[in-house]
N, C-alpha and C positions, 0 to 999 in steps of 0.2 A: 148576528144571532147569538143572544146571551145565553140561552138554556137550551139543551137539548137532551133528550132522556137516551138513556143506554142503549135502549130498542131502537132508537132512531139512528144512531151512530153505527149501530150493528146492520140496520137495514141499509144504509149508505155505504159500508165497507163494503157490504155483499154486490150491491149494484155497480160500485167502482170496480171491484175484481172481476164482474162479470163483463162489463165493457172493456176491461184491460184484456181479458182472455179473447173476446170477440175480435178485438183490434189486431191482436198477435197472428189470431187464425185467419182472418181476411187478409192480411198484410201477406201472411206464408201462401195462401191461395193465389193472391194475385200475382205472387213471384214465379208461382209455377204454370200459371196461364199461360197457354200458348195462342188463345184467341185474343184479338185485340179487344173486342167487346166484351169478352167475360173478364179480362184483367181490368179493364176499367171499371166495369161493376164492382168487383172485390175492393179495387183501390178507394173507391167512392164509399162502400161499406166500412172499411177500415178506418177512413177520415170521419166519418159519421160516428163510429163507436167511440174514437179518441176525443172529439168534441164532446161527446154526452159524458165521457168520463170526466173531462177537465171541468165542464159546467157543474158537476156535482162536487168535485173537488176544490171549488170556489166557495161552496158552503162551509167548509171547514176550515177557511182562513179566517 
């Protein structure tokens, strides 16, 4: 990616921050969950958010 607009960079930063926040929240919810299915749901959600964040970060490399 040779050229990216300032607006696109701001949008990427916003999306990456949102996925990072979601990852942290889902991870914390998973730690607090006592039901195994609920815990697994939050763990999968946390991993999904982390994966999305990492994919977006690759666009900036």
